[in-house]
VMD Tcl script that draws the C-alpha trace (Angstrom):
set ca {
  {12.16 0.11 -41.97}
  {13.83 -1.54 -39.31}
  {13.86 -5.45 -38.32}
  {11.83 -4.94 -35.36}
  {9.25 -3.47 -37.70}
  {9.48 -5.95 -40.18}
  {8.38 -8.53 -37.87}
  {5.61 -6.62 -36.56}
  {4.33 -6.46 -39.90}
  {4.95 -9.92 -40.60}
  {2.78 -10.86 -37.15}
  {0.11 -8.65 -38.40}
  {-0.07 -10.03 -42.13}
  {-0.24 -13.54 -40.17}
  {-3.00 -13.26 -37.88}
  {-5.56 -13.97 -40.23}
  {-3.95 -17.47 -41.03}
  {-3.05 -18.40 -37.06}
  {-4.56 -21.18 -35.89}
  {-3.43 -22.65 -32.22}
  {-3.58 -26.29 -31.71}
  {-5.77 -27.59 -28.82}
  {-2.66 -28.58 -26.70}
  {-1.24 -25.06 -27.27}
  {-1.28 -22.37 -24.57}
  {-4.64 -20.68 -24.93}
  {-7.23 -19.04 -23.28}
  {-10.47 -20.89 -21.01}
  {-13.01 -19.38 -19.53}
  {-13.59 -19.44 -16.34}
  {-17.24 -19.68 -14.59}
  {-18.65 -16.31 -13.37}
  {-19.52 -12.99 -14.66}
  {-17.55 -9.52 -14.37}
  {-17.23 -6.56 -15.79}
  {-13.52 -5.54 -14.39}
  {-10.38 -7.40 -13.38}
  {-7.49 -6.74 -11.48}
  {-4.51 -9.04 -11.23}
  {-1.27 -8.82 -9.12}
  {1.03 -10.83 -7.92}
  {-0.72 -13.71 -6.35}
  {-4.08 -11.67 -6.21}
  {-6.66 -11.38 -8.53}
  {-10.20 -9.79 -8.06}
  {-12.86 -8.46 -10.07}
  {-16.26 -6.47 -10.57}
  {-19.67 -7.39 -11.47}
  {-22.01 -5.30 -13.32}
  {-23.80 -4.41 -10.10}
  {-20.27 -3.27 -8.71}
  {-20.26 -5.90 -6.34}
  {-16.38 -6.95 -5.30}
  {-15.48 -10.95 -6.39}
  {-11.70 -12.57 -5.02}
  {-10.40 -15.37 -6.93}
  {-9.63 -18.26 -5.36}
  {-6.22 -19.49 -6.55}
  {-6.76 -23.13 -6.01}
  {-9.83 -24.03 -7.75}
  {-9.94 -20.53 -10.08}
  {-13.50 -19.48 -9.15}
  {-14.39 -16.32 -8.45}
  {-16.63 -15.82 -4.97}
  {-18.49 -12.61 -3.93}
  {-16.92 -10.62 -0.76}
  {-19.19 -10.64 2.19}
  {-21.31 -7.32 2.18}
  {-23.06 -4.78 0.71}
  {-19.64 -2.72 -0.74}
  {-19.94 -1.75 -3.77}
  {-17.05 -0.50 -6.14}
  {-16.47 1.21 -9.48}
  {-13.10 0.26 -9.61}
  {-10.32 -2.20 -8.22}
  {-6.77 -2.36 -8.25}
  {-4.48 -4.83 -7.36}
  {-0.49 -5.28 -7.65}
  {2.58 -4.26 -5.31}
  {3.28 -8.16 -4.35}
  {7.12 -9.46 -4.51}
  {8.75 -11.99 -2.95}
  {9.07 -9.50 0.24}
  {5.47 -8.47 0.36}
  {2.55 -9.53 -0.38}
  {-0.33 -7.59 -3.11}
  {-2.17 -4.37 -2.02}
  {-6.04 -4.30 -3.37}
  {-7.79 -1.25 -3.05}
  {-11.11 0.27 -4.24}
  {-13.17 3.47 -4.97}
  {-16.92 3.71 -5.30}
  {-19.39 5.61 -7.25}
  {-19.10 8.61 -4.60}
  {-15.29 8.29 -4.77}
  {-14.32 7.26 -1.23}
  {-11.35 4.87 -1.17}
  {-11.05 1.36 0.58}
  {-8.27 -0.54 1.19}
  {-8.65 -4.09 1.95}
  {-7.56 -5.63 5.22}
  {-6.53 -9.66 4.77}
  {-6.29 -9.93 8.76}
  {-9.80 -8.78 9.13}
  {-11.54 -10.15 5.65}
  {-12.89 -6.72 4.80}
  {-12.50 -3.29 3.46}
  {-11.36 -0.40 5.10}
  {-12.45 3.12 4.02}
  {-10.11 5.55 4.04}
  {-9.77 9.44 4.03}
  {-10.06 10.93 0.79}
  {-11.44 11.05 -2.40}
  {-10.63 9.55 -5.81}
  {-12.03 9.00 -9.27}
  {-8.92 6.32 -10.51}
  {-6.64 4.51 -8.22}
  {-3.57 2.36 -9.20}
  {-1.33 0.30 -6.66}
  {2.38 -1.58 -7.46}
  {5.30 -1.91 -5.78}
  {7.68 0.67 -4.42}
  {11.30 0.98 -3.53}
  {12.04 4.63 -3.09}
  {11.68 5.14 0.90}
  {10.27 3.29 3.78}
  {6.88 5.18 3.65}
  {5.99 3.73 0.26}
  {7.14 0.07 0.28}
  {3.66 -0.01 -2.28}
  {3.28 2.99 -4.78}
  {-0.01 3.89 -4.64}
  {-1.41 6.65 -6.56}
  {-5.00 8.25 -7.48}
  {-6.54 11.04 -9.20}
  {-9.66 13.13 -8.28}
  {-12.61 14.38 -10.18}
  {-10.71 17.79 -10.73}
  {-7.77 15.23 -12.28}
  {-5.54 15.94 -8.92}
  {-2.96 13.91 -8.11}
  {-2.51 12.49 -4.70}
  {0.16 9.48 -3.42}
  {-0.42 7.47 -0.74}
  {2.03 7.40 2.62}
  {1.89 4.95 4.87}
  {4.06 6.36 7.80}
  {0.50 8.71 7.89}
  {-1.93 6.31 6.25}
  {-3.09 9.68 4.36}
  {-3.35 10.32 0.51}
  {-0.55 13.54 0.18}
  {-1.43 16.05 -2.81}
  {1.41 15.70 -5.46}
  {1.59 19.01 -7.84}
  {0.33 18.27 -11.51}
  {-3.16 17.18 -13.14}
  {-3.51 14.45 -14.88}
  {-6.49 12.67 -16.36}
  {-4.65 9.02 -16.24}
  {-2.20 7.34 -14.05}
  {-0.20 3.79 -14.06}
  {2.34 2.58 -12.38}
  {4.68 -0.34 -12.68}
  {8.02 -2.01 -11.08}
  {8.49 1.51 -9.11}
  {7.86 3.65 -12.17}
  {4.80 6.11 -12.01}
  {3.57 7.52 -15.37}
  {0.32 9.67 -16.63}
  {-1.23 11.44 -19.32}
  {-2.96 14.92 -18.89}
  {-5.62 16.24 -20.79}
  {-3.69 17.32 -23.99}
  {-2.61 13.83 -24.30}
  {0.80 14.93 -23.23}
  {3.14 11.93 -21.07}
  {4.74 12.73 -18.30}
  {7.03 10.09 -15.76}
  {7.38 10.59 -12.35}
  {10.70 11.81 -11.23}
  {11.50 10.69 -7.36}
  {14.60 12.67 -6.94}
  {13.25 15.68 -7.69}
  {10.44 14.96 -6.60}
  {8.41 16.08 -9.47}
  {6.75 15.57 -13.02}
  {9.18 15.33 -16.24}
  {7.79 15.35 -19.23}
  {8.17 13.03 -21.97}
  {8.31 13.81 -25.93}
  {5.04 12.66 -27.46}
  {1.32 12.24 -27.61}
  {-0.27 9.10 -26.17}
  {-4.25 8.36 -25.33}
  {-3.36 4.97 -23.39}
  {-0.48 4.05 -21.62}
  {0.60 0.75 -19.61}
  {3.65 -0.04 -17.68}
  {5.52 -3.41 -17.58}
  {8.49 -5.19 -15.79}
  {11.21 -3.24 -17.71}
  {8.70 -1.39 -20.43}
  {6.21 1.30 -21.04}
  {4.12 0.96 -24.08}
  {1.21 2.94 -25.05}
  {-1.58 3.87 -27.91}
  {-1.91 7.35 -29.27}
  {-5.27 8.57 -31.02}
  {-4.37 6.93 -34.67}
  {-3.43 3.88 -33.01}
  {-0.26 3.93 -33.34}
  {1.75 1.56 -30.29}
  {4.72 3.01 -29.26}
  {7.75 1.84 -26.80}
  {9.48 3.55 -24.37}
  {13.12 3.81 -25.47}
  {15.39 4.27 -22.38}
  {18.47 4.60 -24.70}
  {16.40 7.39 -26.76}
  {14.51 9.26 -23.57}
  {11.28 8.99 -26.08}
  {8.45 6.49 -27.43}
  {8.91 4.79 -29.95}
  {6.77 4.42 -32.66}
  {6.26 0.29 -33.46}
  {3.41 0.07 -35.88}
  {-0.18 1.75 -37.02}
  {-3.18 -0.65 -36.15}
  {-6.19 -0.29 -38.53}
  {-8.88 -1.07 -35.37}
  {-9.52 1.87 -33.14}
  {-10.49 0.08 -30.59}
  {-7.24 -0.92 -28.80}
  {-6.35 -1.89 -25.19}
  {-2.52 -2.91 -23.90}
  {-1.79 -4.08 -20.97}
  {1.64 -4.93 -19.62}
  {3.07 -7.00 -16.67}
  {5.04 -9.40 -15.23}
  {2.80 -12.03 -17.55}
  {4.20 -9.81 -20.43}
  {2.30 -7.48 -23.22}
  {-0.57 -8.21 -23.83}
  {-2.88 -6.55 -26.90}
  {-6.81 -6.83 -27.27}
  {-8.09 -5.21 -30.54}
  {-11.90 -6.36 -31.27}
  {-12.72 -10.25 -30.33}
  {-8.96 -10.83 -30.72}
  {-6.01 -11.27 -28.09}
  {-2.51 -11.12 -28.97}
  {0.65 -11.33 -26.93}
  {3.92 -9.70 -28.13}
  {6.61 -13.09 -28.30}
  {9.93 -11.67 -26.87}
  {11.53 -13.95 -29.66}
  {10.45 -12.37 -32.85}
  {9.45 -9.17 -31.59}
  {5.70 -9.36 -33.23}
  {2.60 -10.03 -31.86}
  {1.08 -12.85 -32.04}
  {-3.01 -14.28 -31.99}
  {-4.14 -16.01 -29.00}
  {-7.53 -16.42 -29.13}
  {-10.60 -15.17 -30.65}
  {-12.95 -14.45 -27.95}
  {-17.17 -14.93 -29.00}
  {-17.24 -11.22 -28.54}
  {-15.38 -8.18 -28.20}
  {-12.88 -7.75 -25.39}
  {-13.65 -5.47 -23.15}
  {-10.90 -5.31 -20.43}
  {-7.12 -7.08 -20.92}
  {-5.92 -7.57 -17.04}
  {-1.84 -8.43 -16.70}
  {-0.42 -9.47 -13.24}
  {3.23 -9.65 -12.17}
  {2.49 -13.56 -11.17}
  {-1.00 -14.06 -10.95}
  {-1.66 -14.57 -14.73}
  {-3.28 -13.15 -17.74}
  {-6.97 -12.21 -17.76}
  {-9.65 -10.89 -20.25}
  {-13.10 -10.01 -19.87}
  {-15.25 -9.75 -23.19}
  {-18.35 -7.75 -23.72}
  {-20.55 -10.65 -22.48}
  {-18.88 -10.06 -19.08}
  {-17.30 -13.65 -19.28}
  {-14.26 -13.90 -18.01}
  {-10.92 -15.93 -19.41}
  {-7.43 -16.75 -18.11}
  {-4.86 -17.81 -20.00}
  {-3.21 -21.22 -19.80}
  {-0.19 -22.79 -20.50}
  {0.09 -26.43 -20.95}
}
mol new
graphics top color blue
foreach p $ca { graphics top sphere $p radius 0.5 }
foreach p [lrange $ca 0 end-1] q [lrange $ca 1 end] { graphics top cylinder $p $q radius 0.2 }
display resetview
């Protein structure tokens, strides 16, 4: 067993005994109720249990409902860099696509139909300053072209898509893993099988169906197993705020110094979602739709 594996195992064994002092880094309860949250570089948005849309005021760390009657089933925030702001995209229950216009403070309808949408920064060509990708109900893949203001179909079929730091990854219905090769352009299959995948700043992580955690190795060109967890209900998220893991009511973060996951908070009920921004913080929603954000003293 290598050193990284030993450190991870040691961290797991210490979870139950780890107690953070009140003055240490912790998750703070935020007023309001959300069923979904998404964070980018500066923007944090959410959806409540009725699919109504909320935007976080960074100054007061409070969520306010966006005026209007628009309801979304998914919201995606990201792509912000030192040179460009975040974009905010969403899809509704019928598959209609919406993009938020910061000048008019309204969502504009974009042609097309999607069931899932993601957004991240783009750096491959002038027509894709943001990597905005989506999947429709038939598992077909689409990429948004800013020059034509349209979603264009990309060959292939996926059930899950993820983007970050200019790269795009996906999983198909057979849990096979794919990475988009912009030089092709085409999808390159990567050995292995995953049920979840997340893209961080310079790493890609995922869980397989046996709750085994994997990290993509640029050196080996494949996913390398880190550790198997005893819990089947796991979520992993990554971004500029680090790599985070949610397991039942616990939220853990990857310690870059030890290479292990450390406990940060036990929520009042199971974690429904963990979201990691690229500057806008780390957020958690529990099964009671309570909102939490990670605070560094």
